[in-house]
N, C-alpha and C positions, 0 to 999 in steps of 0.2 A: 355424375354421368345421367343422360338423358333415357329417356322411356322411348322404346319403339312408337313408331306414327300408325294409326291405324288405317285402313284402306277400305272402299267399298268390299263388302263380303265378308270383312273381319268379324269374330264372334264375340260377343255381351253376353254377361249373365245376368237374370233378374230375378231378385227374390220375392218378388211381389206375389201374392195369392187372392186373386180378386177377378172375378167374382168368385169366392170359395166354391168348393173346396179343390178348384183347378190352379195350380200353379203357373207362371207364366214361361219359367224356365231361361229363357234367350234365345238369343238366335243372332242372324246375321245383321249387319249395317245395309241396310237397302238403299237408304238417299244419302251419299255422302255430304248433301248441303252446299257443294261447289263441283263445277267440271273443268275448270281451267287448268289445277296443278292435278298432275299425274304421275304413278310409280308405274311402269312397266306398262303404262296404258290405262290402269284403273283409278278413276278419283280418289284424292286424299280426303277423308272425312275431319270435318269443322264442325263447332258449334251449331246448332240448328238441323243437324242432319238425322237419321231418325236411323231407329235398329227394330226388329221383328220380333216379338216374344211370340216363338212358335209354339206354346202352350195354348194360347187364348186368341192368335191372329191378332194382337194388338200392336202398333207401333208406340215405341219408346224413344223419347228424344235426348238427344246427344246434347249435354248442356255443363260439360266442362272440359277445360282443353288446356294448352298453352299460355304462359303469360308474356311470352315474347313473340313467337311464330304464330302469323296470321296470313290468311288466303282471304282476299276480297272483304278484310275486317273482321274477319271471323276467325277464334283461336284454333288451331289445328288439335284436335282428339288425338290422343295416345293411349297407348297399354295404361290400364288404371285408373282413367278418369271415369269421370261419374256420368249416369243417366237418371233421366227424371222419375223412374221407377225404384231407385234406390240401388241401381246394379251398378255394373262398371264394365268395359271395356276389357277382355282378356286375351287381346291377339293384337299385334303391330308388327310391322315391318323391321327385322331384325337389325339392318344394316344404316337405316334411317332415324335419326332421334331427335327429339327434341326437350327441351327445359324439363 
């Protein structure tokens, strides 16, 4: 079964604690990485997009996604896919899934 597709505004978690002792925590996807494909008017997230680590105000890159489903040559990001700081996407559109 596929994983739910992530869109702009969906949440990620971040385990990074740097600069210490302030945890990054995680936060919303703030840049989907593309604007062509949308779900209910909201852009679908792709590798190369960015999420916000609200604990420190830093951006975290979306670095992994679908091996089959791409938009403009970039893999679509789904719930469970990884971020540059070692965290993952924890939210996705429940009725639209990908490998």
